[in-house]
KOLMARDREN-729981 format. One record per residue (C-alpha): residue number from 1; residue in three letters; x, y, z. Coordinates in pm, whole numbers. Each point is the difference from the previous one (the first is absolute). Example, Ala and Ser with C-alpha at 12.3 -4.5 7.8 and 13.67 -1.06 7.14 Angstrom:
BEGIN
<node><num>1</num><residuo>Ala</residuo><u>1230</u><v>-450</v><w>780</w></node>
<node><num>2</num><residuo>Ser</residuo><u>137</u><v>344</v><w>-66</w></node>
This chain:
BEGIN
<node><num>1</num><residuo>Unk</residuo><u>10752</u><v>31662</v><w>8034</w></node>
<node><num>2</num><residuo>Unk</residuo><u>-61</u><v>-212</v><w>-309</w></node>
<node><num>3</num><residuo>Unk</residuo><u>-154</u><v>-342</v><w>56</w></node>
<node><num>4</num><residuo>Unk</residuo><u>-100</u><v>-308</v><w>-196</w></node>
<node><num>5</num><residuo>Unk</residuo><u>-312</u><v>-199</v><w>85</w></node>
<node><num>6</num><residuo>Unk</residuo><u>-95</u><v>-340</v><w>-137</w></node>
<node><num>7</num><residuo>Unk</residuo><u>-369</u><v>-85</v><w>36</w></node>
<node><num>8</num><residuo>Unk</residuo><u>-180</u><v>-327</v><w>-67</w></node>
<node><num>9</num><residuo>Unk</residuo><u>-379</u><v>20</v><w>6</w></node>
<node><num>10</num><residuo>Unk</residuo><u>-218</u><v>-307</v><w>39</w></node>
<node><num>11</num><residuo>Unk</residuo><u>-375</u><v>58</v><w>-28</w></node>
<node><num>12</num><residuo>Unk</residuo><u>-149</u><v>-319</v><w>142</w></node>
<node><num>13</num><residuo>Unk</residuo><u>-278</u><v>-54</v><w>-250</w></node>
<node><num>14</num><residuo>Unk</residuo><u>-47</u><v>-150</v><w>-344</w></node>
<node><num>15</num><residuo>Unk</residuo><u>7</u><v>340</v><w>-171</w></node>
<node><num>16</num><residuo>Unk</residuo><u>353</u><v>88</v><w>109</w></node>
<node><num>17</num><residuo>Unk</residuo><u>144</u><v>161</v><w>-314</w></node>
<node><num>18</num><residuo>Unk</residuo><u>-230</u><v>303</v><w>-15</w></node>
<node><num>19</num><residuo>Unk</residuo><u>76</u><v>120</v><w>357</w></node>
<node><num>20</num><residuo>Unk</residuo><u>375</u><v>-43</v><w>-54</w></node>
<node><num>21</num><residuo>Unk</residuo><u>-7</u><v>205</v><w>-320</w></node>
<node><num>22</num><residuo>Unk</residuo><u>-215</u><v>266</v><w>170</w></node>
<node><num>23</num><residuo>Unk</residuo><u>249</u><v>21</v><w>289</w></node>
<node><num>24</num><residuo>Unk</residuo><u>291</u><v>47</v><w>-241</w></node>
<node><num>25</num><residuo>Unk</residuo><u>-186</u><v>268</v><w>-194</w></node>
<node><num>26</num><residuo>Unk</residuo><u>-81</u><v>175</v><w>328</w></node>
<node><num>27</num><residuo>Unk</residuo><u>372</u><v>10</v><w>84</w></node>
<node><num>28</num><residuo>Unk</residuo><u>87</u><v>131</v><w>-347</w></node>
<node><num>29</num><residuo>Unk</residuo><u>-230</u><v>302</v><w>40</w></node>
<node><num>30</num><residuo>Unk</residuo><u>276</u><v>178</v><w>193</w></node>
<node><num>31</num><residuo>Unk</residuo><u>262</u><v>125</v><w>-244</w></node>
<node><num>32</num><residuo>Unk</residuo><u>263</u><v>44</v><w>274</w></node>
<node><num>33</num><residuo>Unk</residuo><u>28</u><v>-376</v><w>45</w></node>
<node><num>34</num><residuo>Unk</residuo><u>170</u><v>-249</v><w>-227</w></node>
<node><num>35</num><residuo>Unk</residuo><u>-214</u><v>-316</v><w>-20</w></node>
<node><num>36</num><residuo>Unk</residuo><u>127</u><v>-319</v><w>-160</w></node>
<node><num>37</num><residuo>Unk</residuo><u>-174</u><v>-333</v><w>-19</w></node>
<node><num>38</num><residuo>Unk</residuo><u>98</u><v>-359</v><w>-65</w></node>
<node><num>39</num><residuo>Unk</residuo><u>-179</u><v>-331</v><w>35</w></node>
<node><num>40</num><residuo>Unk</residuo><u>70</u><v>-26</v><w>374</w></node>
<node><num>41</num><residuo>Unk</residuo><u>-23</u><v>354</v><w>140</w></node>
<node><num>42</num><residuo>Unk</residuo><u>-32</u><v>373</v><w>-51</w></node>
<node><num>43</num><residuo>Unk</residuo><u>299</u><v>218</v><w>77</w></node>
<node><num>44</num><residuo>Unk</residuo><u>-39</u><v>363</v><w>106</w></node>
<node><num>45</num><residuo>Unk</residuo><u>284</u><v>253</v><w>23</w></node>
<node><num>46</num><residuo>Unk</residuo><u>5</u><v>354</v><w>136</w></node>
<node><num>47</num><residuo>Unk</residuo><u>29</u><v>219</v><w>308</w></node>
<node><num>48</num><residuo>Unk</residuo><u>-81</u><v>-180</v><w>326</w></node>
<node><num>49</num><residuo>Unk</residuo><u>-290</u><v>212</v><w>125</w></node>
<node><num>50</num><residuo>Unk</residuo><u>-166</u><v>27</v><w>-338</w></node>
<node><num>51</num><residuo>Unk</residuo><u>34</u><v>-371</v><w>-83</w></node>
<node><num>52</num><residuo>Unk</residuo><u>-130</u><v>-111</v><w>338</w></node>
<node><num>53</num><residuo>Unk</residuo><u>-295</u><v>243</v><w>-7</w></node>
<node><num>54</num><residuo>Unk</residuo><u>-104</u><v>-107</v><w>-350</w></node>
<node><num>55</num><residuo>Unk</residuo><u>48</u><v>-372</v><w>63</w></node>
<node><num>56</num><residuo>Unk</residuo><u>-204</u><v>32</v><w>320</w></node>
<node><num>57</num><residuo>Unk</residuo><u>-285</u><v>173</v><w>-187</w></node>
<node><num>58</num><residuo>Unk</residuo><u>4</u><v>-254</v><w>-283</w></node>
<node><num>59</num><residuo>Unk</residuo><u>-3</u><v>-294</v><w>241</w></node>
<node><num>60</num><residuo>Unk</residuo><u>-284</u><v>162</v><w>193</w></node>
<node><num>61</num><residuo>Unk</residuo><u>-209</u><v>20</v><w>-319</w></node>
<node><num>62</num><residuo>Unk</residuo><u>91</u><v>-359</v><w>-92</w></node>
<node><num>63</num><residuo>Unk</residuo><u>-117</u><v>-118</v><w>342</w></node>
<node><num>64</num><residuo>Unk</residuo><u>-354</u><v>88</v><w>-103</w></node>
<node><num>65</num><residuo>Unk</residuo><u>14</u><v>-341</v><w>-165</w></node>
<node><num>66</num><residuo>Unk</residuo><u>-34</u><v>-253</v><w>283</w></node>
<node><num>67</num><residuo>Unk</residuo><u>285</u><v>-236</v><w>75</w></node>
<node><num>68</num><residuo>Unk</residuo><u>289</u><v>176</v><w>-170</w></node>
<node><num>69</num><residuo>Unk</residuo><u>358</u><v>-84</v><w>98</w></node>
<node><num>70</num><residuo>Unk</residuo><u>305</u><v>223</v><w>-56</w></node>
<node><num>71</num><residuo>Unk</residuo><u>364</u><v>-100</v><w>48</w></node>
<node><num>72</num><residuo>Unk</residuo><u>254</u><v>286</v><w>-9</w></node>
<node><num>73</num><residuo>Unk</residuo><u>373</u><v>49</v><w>19</w></node>
<node><num>74</num><residuo>Unk</residuo><u>129</u><v>352</v><w>65</w></node>
<node><num>75</num><residuo>Unk</residuo><u>365</u><v>83</v><w>-68</w></node>
<node><num>76</num><residuo>Unk</residuo><u>164</u><v>331</v><w>95</w></node>
<node><num>77</num><residuo>Unk</residuo><u>180</u><v>28</v><w>-333</w></node>
<node><num>78</num><residuo>Unk</residuo><u>-87</u><v>68</v><w>-362</w></node>
<node><num>79</num><residuo>Unk</residuo><u>37</u><v>-339</v><w>-172</w></node>
<node><num>80</num><residuo>Unk</residuo><u>-123</u><v>102</v><w>-344</w></node>
<node><num>81</num><residuo>Unk</residuo><u>308</u><v>-103</v><w>-195</w></node>
């Protein structure tokens, strides 16, 4: 099943840009995902199991930075258009 995920990441510290960019680059390492960004969120498209496994791993690594907040929307459709 193809899904679309919208993720907003809020590192709660003064140096917030670097962790956000690192999270996005971490997602982009997997060539089976389509990753798009805008000023408000990162959008990830792909197969359900693969997207969820990769997003979980990337969030886990981001949580090494204390006080990180993620907000996600998961849609069971490919909304790339």
